[in-house]
Each structure stands twice: as C-alpha cells, then as structure tokens.
C-alpha positions, 0 to 999 in steps of 0.5 A: 669299204674297209671296216675303219671306213665303214665305222667312220661313215656310220659315225659321221667322221668322214675325214672332213677337217675344218668344215664349219659347224652347222647351226640352226636358228632357234626361232625359224629352225633354218640353217644359219651361218652368221649366228648370235649365240645365247651365253646361257643356253647356247642357242643360236639365232639369225640376227633378224630372228633375235630382234623379232624374238622380243625377249633377247638381250644383246650382249655383244656382236655375237652374244645374246641372252635369250633366257634371262630377259 
C-alpha cells in the first residue's frame, strides 16, 4: 500500500464519493436513514422515536426542535 493510500485509509477517506451520511437516532441509538433533524442541536431522530420522545416540536417535514419544548 502506498503512503497516500495508507493515510487515506487511516483517516477514513477511502475515495467513496457521494456516499450518504450515516446518522444515528438520539433516542434509540440505531442507524437511521430517513431522519428528522433538530434545528437547535442538530440531533437526529427516527420519526417514531421523535413522536415517542414527548418533548419534540415538529417544525416541518424534516426539522424538529427537541431542545426548547
């Protein structure tokens, strides 16, 4: 392995362009694909987890506020 490839592998820059980001739900800690994002703290939730959280204010289809409710 060349020096550049080794550095890229060590830093996680393996050349995968356009790979979707990986989010984890703040409530259940599982991977989430379709997430709701808090506009204040940038936390991510599954839709069902956000509904069950109780203190979440729904702002739009993809945005919530879990901090100021």
